[in-house]
mmCIF file of the N, C-alpha and C atoms, coordinates in Angstrom:
data_MODEL
# 
_entry.id   MODEL 
# 
loop_
_atom_site.group_PDB 
_atom_site.id 
_atom_site.type_symbol 
_atom_site.label_atom_id 
_atom_site.label_alt_id 
_atom_site.label_comp_id 
_atom_site.label_asym_id 
_atom_site.label_entity_id 
_atom_site.label_seq_id 
_atom_site.pdbx_PDB_ins_code 
_atom_site.Cartn_x 
_atom_site.Cartn_y 
_atom_site.Cartn_z 
_atom_site.occupancy 
_atom_site.B_iso_or_equiv 
_atom_site.pdbx_formal_charge 
_atom_site.auth_seq_id 
_atom_site.auth_comp_id 
_atom_site.auth_asym_id 
_atom_site.auth_atom_id 
_atom_site.pdbx_PDB_model_num 
ATOM 1   N N  . MET A 1 1  ? -61.292  73.256  -82.662 1.00 0.00 ? 1  MET A N  1 
ATOM 2   C CA . MET A 1 1  ? -62.304  73.223  -81.639 1.00 0.00 ? 1  MET A CA 1 
ATOM 3   C C  . MET A 1 1  ? -62.819  71.794  -81.485 1.00 0.00 ? 1  MET A C  1 
ATOM 4   N N  . MET A 1 2  ? -62.941  71.320  -80.230 1.00 0.00 ? 2  MET A N  1 
ATOM 5   C CA . MET A 1 2  ? -63.381  69.954  -79.991 1.00 0.00 ? 2  MET A CA 1 
ATOM 6   C C  . MET A 1 2  ? -64.892  69.915  -79.794 1.00 0.00 ? 2  MET A C  1 
ATOM 7   N N  . ASP A 1 3  ? -65.457  68.876  -80.300 1.00 0.00 ? 3  ASP A N  1 
ATOM 8   C CA . ASP A 1 3  ? -66.894  68.661  -80.124 1.00 0.00 ? 3  ASP A CA 1 
ATOM 9   C C  . ASP A 1 3  ? -67.096  67.838  -78.852 1.00 0.00 ? 3  ASP A C  1 
ATOM 10  N N  . SER A 1 4  ? -67.554  68.451  -77.789 1.00 0.00 ? 4  SER A N  1 
ATOM 11  C CA . SER A 1 4  ? -67.699  67.741  -76.509 1.00 0.00 ? 4  SER A CA 1 
ATOM 12  C C  . SER A 1 4  ? -68.873  66.770  -76.520 1.00 0.00 ? 4  SER A C  1 
ATOM 13  N N  . GLY A 1 5  ? -69.779  66.925  -77.454 1.00 0.00 ? 5  GLY A N  1 
ATOM 14  C CA . GLY A 1 5  ? -70.938  66.031  -77.526 1.00 0.00 ? 5  GLY A CA 1 
ATOM 15  C C  . GLY A 1 5  ? -70.602  64.655  -78.071 1.00 0.00 ? 5  GLY A C  1 
ATOM 16  N N  . SER A 1 6  ? -69.476  64.510  -78.735 1.00 0.00 ? 6  SER A N  1 
ATOM 17  C CA . SER A 1 6  ? -69.137  63.225  -79.338 1.00 0.00 ? 6  SER A CA 1 
ATOM 18  C C  . SER A 1 6  ? -68.447  62.282  -78.365 1.00 0.00 ? 6  SER A C  1 
ATOM 19  N N  . GLN A 1 7  ? -68.013  62.809  -77.241 1.00 0.00 ? 7  GLN A N  1 
ATOM 20  C CA . GLN A 1 7  ? -67.327  61.966  -76.259 1.00 0.00 ? 7  GLN A CA 1 
ATOM 21  C C  . GLN A 1 7  ? -68.226  61.760  -75.047 1.00 0.00 ? 7  GLN A C  1 
ATOM 22  N N  . ALA A 1 8  ? -68.237  60.516  -74.572 1.00 0.00 ? 8  ALA A N  1 
ATOM 23  C CA . ALA A 1 8  ? -69.061  60.207  -73.402 1.00 0.00 ? 8  ALA A CA 1 
ATOM 24  C C  . ALA A 1 8  ? -68.347  60.679  -72.141 1.00 0.00 ? 8  ALA A C  1 
ATOM 25  N N  . ASN A 1 9  ? -69.106  61.221  -71.275 1.00 0.00 ? 9  ASN A N  1 
ATOM 26  C CA . ASN A 1 9  ? -68.607  61.659  -69.983 1.00 0.00 ? 9  ASN A CA 1 
ATOM 27  C C  . ASN A 1 9  ? -68.272  60.408  -69.146 1.00 0.00 ? 9  ASN A C  1 
ATOM 28  N N  . PRO A 1 10 ? -67.144  60.378  -68.447 1.00 0.00 ? 10 PRO A N  1 
ATOM 29  C CA . PRO A 1 10 ? -66.805  59.196  -67.627 1.00 0.00 ? 10 PRO A CA 1 
ATOM 30  C C  . PRO A 1 10 ? -67.902  58.842  -66.625 1.00 0.00 ? 10 PRO A C  1 
ATOM 31  N N  . ASP A 1 11 ? -68.567  59.836  -66.067 1.00 0.00 ? 11 ASP A N  1 
ATOM 32  C CA . ASP A 1 11 ? -69.670  59.561  -65.140 1.00 0.00 ? 11 ASP A CA 1 
ATOM 33  C C  . ASP A 1 11 ? -70.816  58.845  -65.847 1.00 0.00 ? 11 ASP A C  1 
ATOM 34  N N  . ASP A 1 12 ? -71.075  59.241  -67.100 1.00 0.00 ? 12 ASP A N  1 
ATOM 35  C CA . ASP A 1 12 ? -72.118  58.578  -67.883 1.00 0.00 ? 12 ASP A CA 1 
ATOM 36  C C  . ASP A 1 12 ? -71.750  57.119  -68.159 1.00 0.00 ? 12 ASP A C  1 
ATOM 37  N N  . LYS A 1 13 ? -70.468  56.884  -68.437 1.00 0.00 ? 13 LYS A N  1 
ATOM 38  C CA . LYS A 1 13 ? -70.012  55.510  -68.679 1.00 0.00 ? 13 LYS A CA 1 
ATOM 39  C C  . LYS A 1 13 ? -70.205  54.654  -67.430 1.00 0.00 ? 13 LYS A C  1 
ATOM 40  N N  . ILE A 1 14 ? -69.877  55.218  -66.285 1.00 0.00 ? 14 ILE A N  1 
ATOM 41  C CA . ILE A 1 14 ? -70.044  54.483  -65.024 1.00 0.00 ? 14 ILE A CA 1 
ATOM 42  C C  . ILE A 1 14 ? -71.523  54.192  -64.781 1.00 0.00 ? 14 ILE A C  1 
ATOM 43  N N  . ARG A 1 15 ? -72.357  55.189  -64.977 1.00 0.00 ? 15 ARG A N  1 
ATOM 44  C CA . ARG A 1 15 ? -73.804  55.001  -64.799 1.00 0.00 ? 15 ARG A CA 1 
ATOM 45  C C  . ARG A 1 15 ? -74.344  53.955  -65.761 1.00 0.00 ? 15 ARG A C  1 
ATOM 46  N N  . PHE A 1 16 ? -73.934  54.034  -67.021 1.00 0.00 ? 16 PHE A N  1 
ATOM 47  C CA . PHE A 1 16 ? -74.368  53.068  -68.021 1.00 0.00 ? 16 PHE A CA 1 
ATOM 48  C C  . PHE A 1 16 ? -73.921  51.664  -67.627 1.00 0.00 ? 16 PHE A C  1 
ATOM 49  N N  . SER A 1 17 ? -72.668  51.554  -67.169 1.00 0.00 ? 17 SER A N  1 
ATOM 50  C CA . SER A 1 17 ? -72.145  50.248  -66.756 1.00 0.00 ? 17 SER A CA 1 
ATOM 51  C C  . SER A 1 17 ? -72.931  49.680  -65.596 1.00 0.00 ? 17 SER A C  1 
ATOM 52  N N  . ARG A 1 18 ? -73.262  50.520  -64.641 1.00 0.00 ? 18 ARG A N  1 
ATOM 53  C CA . ARG A 1 18 ? -74.038  50.059  -63.483 1.00 0.00 ? 18 ARG A CA 1 
ATOM 54  C C  . ARG A 1 18 ? -75.434  49.610  -63.890 1.00 0.00 ? 18 ARG A C  1 
ATOM 55  N N  . VAL A 1 19 ? -76.066  50.370  -64.758 1.00 0.00 ? 19 VAL A N  1 
ATOM 56  C CA . VAL A 1 19 ? -77.398  49.992  -65.234 1.00 0.00 ? 19 VAL A CA 1 
ATOM 57  C C  . VAL A 1 19 ? -77.329  48.685  -66.000 1.00 0.00 ? 19 VAL A C  1 
ATOM 58  N N  . TRP A 1 20 ? -76.324  48.560  -66.859 1.00 0.00 ? 20 TRP A N  1 
ATOM 59  C CA . TRP A 1 20 ? -76.159  47.334  -67.648 1.00 0.00 ? 20 TRP A CA 1 
ATOM 60  C C  . TRP A 1 20 ? -75.930  46.133  -66.734 1.00 0.00 ? 20 TRP A C  1 
ATOM 61  N N  . LEU A 1 21 ? -75.066  46.278  -65.731 1.00 0.00 ? 21 LEU A N  1 
ATOM 62  C CA . LEU A 1 21 ? -74.804  45.185  -64.786 1.00 0.00 ? 21 LEU A CA 1 
ATOM 63  C C  . LEU A 1 21 ? -76.054  44.845  -63.987 1.00 0.00 ? 21 LEU A C  1 
ATOM 64  N N  . TYR A 1 22 ? -76.800  45.854  -63.562 1.00 0.00 ? 22 TYR A N  1 
ATOM 65  C CA . TYR A 1 22 ? -78.030  45.615  -62.808 1.00 0.00 ? 22 TYR A CA 1 
ATOM 66  C C  . TYR A 1 22 ? -79.032  44.838  -63.659 1.00 0.00 ? 22 TYR A C  1 
ATOM 67  N N  . GLU A 1 23 ? -79.198  45.252  -64.917 1.00 0.00 ? 23 GLU A N  1 
ATOM 68  C CA . GLU A 1 23 ? -80.137  44.556  -65.804 1.00 0.00 ? 23 GLU A CA 1 
ATOM 69  C C  . GLU A 1 23 ? -79.687  43.126  -66.058 1.00 0.00 ? 23 GLU A C  1 
ATOM 70  N N  . ARG A 1 24 ? -78.401  42.925  -66.199 1.00 0.00 ? 24 ARG A N  1 
ATOM 71  C CA . ARG A 1 24 ? -77.868  41.573  -66.434 1.00 0.00 ? 24 ARG A CA 1 
ATOM 72  C C  . ARG A 1 24 ? -78.100  40.687  -65.206 1.00 0.00 ? 24 ARG A C  1 
ATOM 73  N N  . GLU A 1 25 ? -77.810  41.224  -64.023 1.00 0.00 ? 25 GLU A N  1 
ATOM 74  C CA . GLU A 1 25 ? -78.044  40.464  -62.787 1.00 0.00 ? 25 GLU A CA 1 
ATOM 75  C C  . GLU A 1 25 ? -79.530  40.191  -62.591 1.00 0.00 ? 25 GLU A C  1 
ATOM 76  N N  . SER A 1 26 ? -80.343  41.162  -62.948 1.00 0.00 ? 26 SER A N  1 
ATOM 77  C CA . SER A 1 26 ? -81.788  40.989  -62.833 1.00 0.00 ? 26 SER A CA 1 
ATOM 78  C C  . SER A 1 26 ? -82.272  39.863  -63.746 1.00 0.00 ? 26 SER A C  1 
ATOM 79  N N  . ALA A 1 27 ? -81.752  39.815  -64.962 1.00 0.00 ? 27 ALA A N  1 
ATOM 80  C CA . ALA A 1 27 ? -82.121  38.753  -65.899 1.00 0.00 ? 27 ALA A CA 1 
ATOM 81  C C  . ALA A 1 27 ? -81.669  37.389  -65.382 1.00 0.00 ? 27 ALA A C  1 
ATOM 82  N N  . LYS A 1 28 ? -80.459  37.329  -64.816 1.00 0.00 ? 28 LYS A N  1 
ATOM 83  C CA . LYS A 1 28 ? -79.964  36.069  -64.256 1.00 0.00 ? 28 LYS A CA 1 
ATOM 84  C C  . LYS A 1 28 ? -80.829  35.635  -63.079 1.00 0.00 ? 28 LYS A C  1 
ATOM 85  N N  . ARG A 1 29 ? -81.197  36.591  -62.233 1.00 0.00 ? 29 ARG A N  1 
ATOM 86  C CA . ARG A 1 29 ? -82.029  36.291  -61.074 1.00 0.00 ? 29 ARG A CA 1 
ATOM 87  C C  . ARG A 1 29 ? -83.393  35.768  -61.526 1.00 0.00 ? 29 ARG A C  1 
ATOM 88  N N  . ASP A 1 30 ? -83.973  36.390  -62.543 1.00 0.00 ? 30 ASP A N  1 
ATOM 89  C CA . ASP A 1 30 ? -85.261  35.938  -63.065 1.00 0.00 ? 30 ASP A CA 1 
ATOM 90  C C  . ASP A 1 30 ? -85.162  34.516  -63.611 1.00 0.00 ? 30 ASP A C  1 
ATOM 91  N N  . ALA A 1 31 ? -84.079  34.224  -64.311 1.00 0.00 ? 31 ALA A N  1 
ATOM 92  C CA . ALA A 1 31 ? -83.895  32.875  -64.857 1.00 0.00 ? 31 ALA A CA 1 
ATOM 93  C C  . ALA A 1 31 ? -83.749  31.852  -63.732 1.00 0.00 ? 31 ALA A C  1 
ATOM 94  N N  . ARG A 1 32 ? -83.009  32.203  -62.686 1.00 0.00 ? 32 ARG A N  1 
ATOM 95  C CA . ARG A 1 32 ? -82.864  31.289  -61.541 1.00 0.00 ? 32 ARG A CA 1 
ATOM 96  C C  . ARG A 1 32 ? -84.202  31.069  -60.848 1.00 0.00 ? 32 ARG A C  1 
ATOM 97  N N  . GLU A 1 33 ? -84.991  32.118  -60.707 1.00 0.00 ? 33 GLU A N  1 
ATOM 98  C CA . GLU A 1 33 ? -86.303  31.989  -60.070 1.00 0.00 ? 33 GLU A CA 1 
ATOM 99  C C  . GLU A 1 33 ? -87.217  31.093  -60.895 1.00 0.00 ? 33 GLU A C  1 
ATOM 100 N N  . GLU A 1 34 ? -87.190  31.244  -62.210 1.00 0.00 ? 34 GLU A N  1 
ATOM 101 C CA . GLU A 1 34 ? -87.999  30.385  -63.076 1.00 0.00 ? 34 GLU A CA 1 
ATOM 102 C C  . GLU A 1 34 ? -87.570  28.930  -62.940 1.00 0.00 ? 34 GLU A C  1 
ATOM 103 N N  . GLN A 1 35 ? -86.269  28.693  -62.884 1.00 0.00 ? 35 GLN A N  1 
ATOM 104 C CA . GLN A 1 35 ? -85.761  27.333  -62.728 1.00 0.00 ? 35 GLN A CA 1 
ATOM 105 C C  . GLN A 1 35 ? -86.171  26.761  -61.367 1.00 0.00 ? 35 GLN A C  1 
ATOM 106 N N  . THR A 1 36 ? -86.103  27.570  -60.330 1.00 0.00 ? 36 THR A N  1 
ATOM 107 C CA . THR A 1 36 ? -86.500  27.121  -58.997 1.00 0.00 ? 36 THR A CA 1 
ATOM 108 C C  . THR A 1 36 ? -87.985  26.779  -58.965 1.00 0.00 ? 36 THR A C  1 
ATOM 109 N N  . ILE A 1 37 ? -88.804  27.600  -59.578 1.00 0.00 ? 37 ILE A N  1 
ATOM 110 C CA . ILE A 1 37 ? -90.242  27.334  -59.632 1.00 0.00 ? 37 ILE A CA 1 
ATOM 111 C C  . ILE A 1 37 ? -90.509  26.050  -60.399 1.00 0.00 ? 37 ILE A C  1 
ATOM 112 N N  . SER A 1 38 ? -89.809  25.828  -61.496 1.00 0.00 ? 38 SER A N  1 
ATOM 113 C CA . SER A 1 38 ? -89.974  24.607  -62.276 1.00 0.00 ? 38 SER A CA 1 
ATOM 114 C C  . SER A 1 38 ? -89.616  23.378  -61.449 1.00 0.00 ? 38 SER A C  1 
ATOM 115 N N  . ILE A 1 39 ? -88.499  23.446  -60.740 1.00 0.00 ? 39 ILE A N  1 
ATOM 116 C CA . ILE A 1 39 ? -88.085  22.329  -59.892 1.00 0.00 ? 39 ILE A CA 1 
ATOM 117 C C  . ILE A 1 39 ? -89.110  22.097  -58.782 1.00 0.00 ? 39 ILE A C  1 
ATOM 118 N N  . SER A 1 40 ? -89.622  23.168  -58.208 1.00 0.00 ? 40 SER A N  1 
ATOM 119 C CA . SER A 1 40 ? -90.623  23.050  -57.147 1.00 0.00 ? 40 SER A CA 1 
ATOM 120 C C  . SER A 1 40 ? -91.895  22.383  -57.657 1.00 0.00 ? 40 SER A C  1 
ATOM 121 N N  . ARG A 1 41 ? -92.321  22.753  -58.845 1.00 0.00 ? 41 ARG A N  1 
ATOM 122 C CA . ARG A 1 41 ? -93.525  22.136  -59.421 1.00 0.00 ? 41 ARG A CA 1 
ATOM 123 C C  . ARG A 1 41 ? -93.311  20.652  -59.675 1.00 0.00 ? 41 ARG A C  1 
ATOM 124 N N  . LYS A 1 42 ? -92.136  20.283  -60.174 1.00 0.00 ? 42 LYS A N  1 
ATOM 125 C CA . LYS A 1 42 ? -91.835  18.870  -60.401 1.00 0.00 ? 42 LYS A CA 1 
ATOM 126 C C  . LYS A 1 42 ? -91.819  18.098  -59.087 1.00 0.00 ? 42 LYS A C  1 
ATOM 127 N N  . ALA A 1 43 ? -91.253  18.699  -58.047 1.00 0.00 ? 43 ALA A N  1 
ATOM 128 C CA . ALA A 1 43 ? -91.220  18.051  -56.729 1.00 0.00 ? 43 ALA A CA 1 
ATOM 129 C C  . ALA A 1 43 ? -92.629  17.884  -56.174 1.00 0.00 ? 43 ALA A C  1 
ATOM 130 N N  . LEU A 1 44 ? -93.469  18.877  -56.372 1.00 0.00 ? 44 LEU A N  1 
ATOM 131 C CA . LEU A 1 44 ? -94.852  18.792  -55.900 1.00 0.00 ? 44 LEU A CA 1 
ATOM 132 C C  . LEU A 1 44 ? -95.597  17.665  -56.618 1.00 0.00 ? 44 LEU A C  1 
ATOM 133 N N  . ARG A 1 45 ? -95.430  17.586  -57.947 1.00 0.00 ? 45 ARG A N  1 
ATOM 134 C CA . ARG A 1 45 ? -96.076  16.497  -58.697 1.00 0.00 ? 45 ARG A CA 1 
ATOM 135 C C  . ARG A 1 45 ? -95.563  15.140  -58.233 1.00 0.00 ? 45 ARG A C  1 
ATOM 136 N N  . SER A 1 46 ? -94.264  15.049  -57.984 1.00 0.00 ? 46 SER A N  1 
ATOM 137 C CA . SER A 1 46 ? -93.686  13.789  -57.509 1.00 0.00 ? 46 SER A CA 1 
ATOM 138 C C  . SER A 1 46 ? -94.259  13.406  -56.151 1.00 0.00 ? 46 SER A C  1 
ATOM 139 N N  . SER A 1 47 ? -94.462  14.384  -55.287 1.00 0.00 ? 47 SER A N  1 
ATOM 140 C CA . SER A 1 47 ? -95.022  14.074  -53.970 1.00 0.00 ? 47 SER A CA 1 
ATOM 141 C C  . SER A 1 47 ? -96.472  13.622  -54.087 1.00 0.00 ? 47 SER A C  1 
ATOM 142 N N  . TYR A 1 48 ? -97.227  14.209  -55.016 1.00 0.00 ? 48 TYR A N  1 
ATOM 143 C CA . TYR A 1 48 ? -98.600  13.747  -55.238 1.00 0.00 ? 48 TYR A CA 1 
ATOM 144 C C  . TYR A 1 48 ? -98.609  12.285  -55.685 1.00 0.00 ? 48 TYR A C  1 
ATOM 145 N N  . TRP A 1 49 ? -97.724  11.956  -56.631 1.00 0.00 ? 49 TRP A N  1 
ATOM 146 C CA . TRP A 1 49 ? -97.645  10.571  -57.102 1.00 0.00 ? 49 TRP A CA 1 
ATOM 147 C C  . TRP A 1 49 ? -97.202  9.634   -55.992 1.00 0.00 ? 49 TRP A C  1 
ATOM 148 N N  . ALA A 1 50 ? -96.253  10.051  -55.177 1.00 0.00 ? 50 ALA A N  1 
ATOM 149 C CA . ALA A 1 50 ? -95.786  9.219   -54.065 1.00 0.00 ? 50 ALA A CA 1 
ATOM 150 C C  . ALA A 1 50 ? -96.922  8.968   -53.074 1.00 0.00 ? 50 ALA A C  1 
ATOM 151 N N  . ASN A 1 51 ? -97.705  9.997   -52.800 1.00 0.00 ? 51 ASN A N  1 
ATOM 152 C CA . ASN A 1 51 ? -98.854  9.823   -51.897 1.00 0.00 ? 51 ASN A CA 1 
ATOM 153 C C  . ASN A 1 51 ? -99.889  8.882   -52.487 1.00 0.00 ? 51 ASN A C  1 
ATOM 154 N N  . ALA A 1 52 ? -100.160 9.017   -53.758 1.00 0.00 ? 52 ALA A N  1 
ATOM 155 C CA . ALA A 1 52 ? -101.135 8.138   -54.415 1.00 0.00 ? 52 ALA A CA 1 
ATOM 156 C C  . ALA A 1 52 ? -100.667 6.684   -54.374 1.00 0.00 ? 52 ALA A C  1 
ATOM 157 N N  . ILE A 1 53 ? -99.394  6.465   -54.618 1.00 0.00 ? 53 ILE A N  1 
ATOM 158 C CA . ILE A 1 53 ? -98.848  5.106   -54.585 1.00 0.00 ? 53 ILE A CA 1 
ATOM 159 C C  . ILE A 1 53 ? -98.911  4.546   -53.162 1.00 0.00 ? 53 ILE A C  1 
ATOM 160 N N  . ALA A 1 54 ? -98.598  5.380   -52.174 1.00 0.00 ? 54 ALA A N  1 
ATOM 161 C CA . ALA A 1 54 ? -98.661  4.932   -50.778 1.00 0.00 ? 54 ALA A CA 1 
ATOM 162 C C  . ALA A 1 54 ? -100.084 4.569   -50.383 1.00 0.00 ? 54 ALA A C  1 
ATOM 163 N N  . ILE A 1 55 ? -101.050 5.349   -50.808 1.00 0.00 ? 55 ILE A N  1 
ATOM 164 C CA . ILE A 1 55 ? -102.457 5.045   -50.510 1.00 0.00 ? 55 ILE A CA 1 
ATOM 165 C C  . ILE A 1 55 ? -102.869 3.745   -51.185 1.00 0.00 ? 55 ILE A C  1 
ATOM 166 N N  . ALA A 1 56 ? -102.480 3.562   -52.442 1.00 0.00 ? 56 ALA A N  1 
ATOM 167 C CA . ALA A 1 56 ? -102.806 2.324   -53.157 1.00 0.00 ? 56 ALA A CA 1 
ATOM 168 C C  . ALA A 1 56 ? -102.159 1.116   -52.470 1.00 0.00 ? 56 ALA A C  1 
ATOM 169 N N  . ALA A 1 57 ? -100.922 1.251   -52.031 1.00 0.00 ? 57 ALA A N  1 
ATOM 170 C CA . ALA A 1 57 ? -100.238 0.144   -51.348 1.00 0.00 ? 57 ALA A CA 1 
ATOM 171 C C  . ALA A 1 57 ? -100.929 -0.177  -50.028 1.00 0.00 ? 57 ALA A C  1 
ATOM 172 N N  . THR A 1 58 ? -101.389 0.840   -49.327 1.00 0.00 ? 58 THR A N  1 
ATOM 173 C CA . THR A 1 58 ? -102.111 0.616   -48.067 1.00 0.00 ? 58 THR A CA 1 
ATOM 174 C C  . THR A 1 58 ? -103.418 -0.123  -48.309 1.00 0.00 ? 58 THR A C  1 
ATOM 175 N N  . ILE A 1 59 ? -104.137 0.284   -49.333 1.00 0.00 ? 59 ILE A N  1 
ATOM 176 C CA . ILE A 1 59 ? -105.407 -0.382  -49.662 1.00 0.00 ? 59 ILE A CA 1 
ATOM 177 C C  . ILE A 1 59 ? -105.151 -1.841  -50.039 1.00 0.00 ? 59 ILE A C  1 
ATOM 178 N N  . ILE A 1 60 ? -104.138 -2.081  -50.837 1.00 0.00 ? 60 ILE A N  1 
ATOM 179 C CA . ILE A 1 60 ? -103.808 -3.461  -51.235 1.00 0.00 ? 60 ILE A CA 1 
ATOM 180 C C  . ILE A 1 60 ? -103.426 -4.288  -50.001 1.00 0.00 ? 60 ILE A C  1 
ATOM 181 N N  . ALA A 1 61 ? -102.666 -3.725  -49.089 1.00 0.00 ? 61 ALA A N  1 
ATOM 182 C CA . ALA A 1 61 ? -102.278 -4.439  -47.864 1.00 0.00 ? 61 ALA A CA 1 
ATOM 183 C C  . ALA A 1 61 ? -103.499 -4.763  -47.015 1.00 0.00 ? 61 ALA A C  1 
ATOM 184 N N  . ILE A 1 62 ? -104.424 -3.820  -46.896 1.00 0.00 ? 62 ILE A N  1 
ATOM 185 C CA . ILE A 1 62 ? -105.646 -4.064  -46.118 1.00 0.00 ? 62 ILE A CA 1 
ATOM 186 C C  . ILE A 1 62 ? -106.470 -5.172  -46.761 1.00 0.00 ? 62 ILE A C  1 
ATOM 187 N N  . ILE A 1 63 ? -106.600 -5.138  -48.078 1.00 0.00 ? 63 ILE A N  1 
ATOM 188 C CA . ILE A 1 63 ? -107.349 -6.188  -48.786 1.00 0.00 ? 63 ILE A CA 1 
ATOM 189 C C  . ILE A 1 63 ? -106.686 -7.546  -48.571 1.00 0.00 ? 63 ILE A C  1 
ATOM 190 N N  . ALA A 1 64 ? -105.364 -7.596  -48.643 1.00 0.00 ? 64 ALA A N  1 
ATOM 191 C CA . ALA A 1 64 ? -104.638 -8.861  -48.436 1.00 0.00 ? 64 ALA A CA 1 
ATOM 192 C C  . ALA A 1 64 ? -104.863 -9.383  -47.020 1.00 0.00 ? 64 ALA A C  1 
ATOM 193 N N  . ILE A 1 65 ? -104.875 -8.502  -46.030 1.00 0.00 ? 65 ILE A N  1 
ATOM 194 C CA . ILE A 1 65 ? -105.109 -8.928  -44.646 1.00 0.00 ? 65 ILE A CA 1 
ATOM 195 C C  . ILE A 1 65 ? -106.527 -9.455  -44.486 1.00 0.00 ? 65 ILE A C  1 
ATOM 196 N N  . VAL A 1 66 ? -107.505 -8.752  -45.072 1.00 0.00 ? 66 VAL A N  1 
ATOM 197 C CA . VAL A 1 66 ? -108.904 -9.190  -44.972 1.00 0.00 ? 66 VAL A CA 1 
ATOM 198 C C  . VAL A 1 66 ? -109.093 -10.538 -45.652 1.00 0.00 ? 66 VAL A C  1 
ATOM 199 N N  . ILE A 1 67 ? -108.513 -10.719 -46.810 1.00 0.00 ? 67 ILE A N  1 
ATOM 200 C CA . ILE A 1 67 ? -108.642 -12.005 -47.539 1.00 0.00 ? 67 ILE A CA 1 
ATOM 201 C C  . ILE A 1 67 ? -107.969 -13.118 -46.737 1.00 0.00 ? 67 ILE A C  1 
ATOM 202 N N  . ASP A 1 68 ? -106.811 -12.840 -46.162 1.00 0.00 ? 68 ASP A N  1 
ATOM 203 C CA . ASP A 1 68 ? -106.094 -13.859 -45.389 1.00 0.00 ? 68 ASP A CA 1 
ATOM 204 C C  . ASP A 1 68 ? -106.888 -14.267 -44.150 1.00 0.00 ? 68 ASP A C  1 
ATOM 205 N N  . LYS A 1 69 ? -107.513 -13.320 -43.471 1.00 0.00 ? 69 LYS A N  1 
ATOM 206 C CA . LYS A 1 69 ? -108.286 -13.629 -42.271 1.00 0.00 ? 69 LYS A CA 1 
ATOM 207 C C  . LYS A 1 69 ? -109.556 -14.378 -42.619 1.00 0.00 ? 69 LYS A C  1 
ATOM 208 N N  . SER A 1 70 ? -110.179 -14.049 -43.759 1.00 0.00 ? 70 SER A N  1 
ATOM 209 C CA . SER A 1 70 ? -111.444 -14.732 -44.113 1.00 0.00 ? 70 SER A CA 1 
ATOM 210 C C  . SER A 1 70 ? -111.195 -16.138 -44.631 1.00 0.00 ? 70 SER A C  1 
ATOM 211 N N  . SER A 1 71 ? -110.012 -16.411 -45.181 1.00 0.00 ? 71 SER A N  1 
ATOM 212 C CA . SER A 1 71 ? -109.727 -17.756 -45.676 1.00 0.00 ? 71 SER A CA 1 
ATOM 213 C C  . SER A 1 71 ? -109.115 -18.642 -44.589 1.00 0.00 ? 71 SER A C  1 
ATOM 214 N N  . GLY A 1 72 ? -108.680 -18.071 -43.506 1.00 0.00 ? 72 GLY A N  1 
ATOM 215 C CA . GLY A 1 72 ? -107.990 -18.840 -42.475 1.00 0.00 ? 72 GLY A CA 1 
ATOM 216 C C  . GLY A 1 72 ? -108.839 -19.127 -41.321 1.00 0.00 ? 72 GLY A C  1 
# 
């Protein structure tokens, strides 16, 4: 007599495989999203620094123009 409980049903194997693949893809997707968010945050910080440098350069240029006009 065979014990049917010891063997997995092919439908169960397919379902298990699909769940496993879905969880694996979900984990990969989550990792990609985290990486994208990290890159976005770095880009945002870089843009803040670029803006600050541009403002400082503008102020320095204005000061140089004012000094040049007052000495000339």
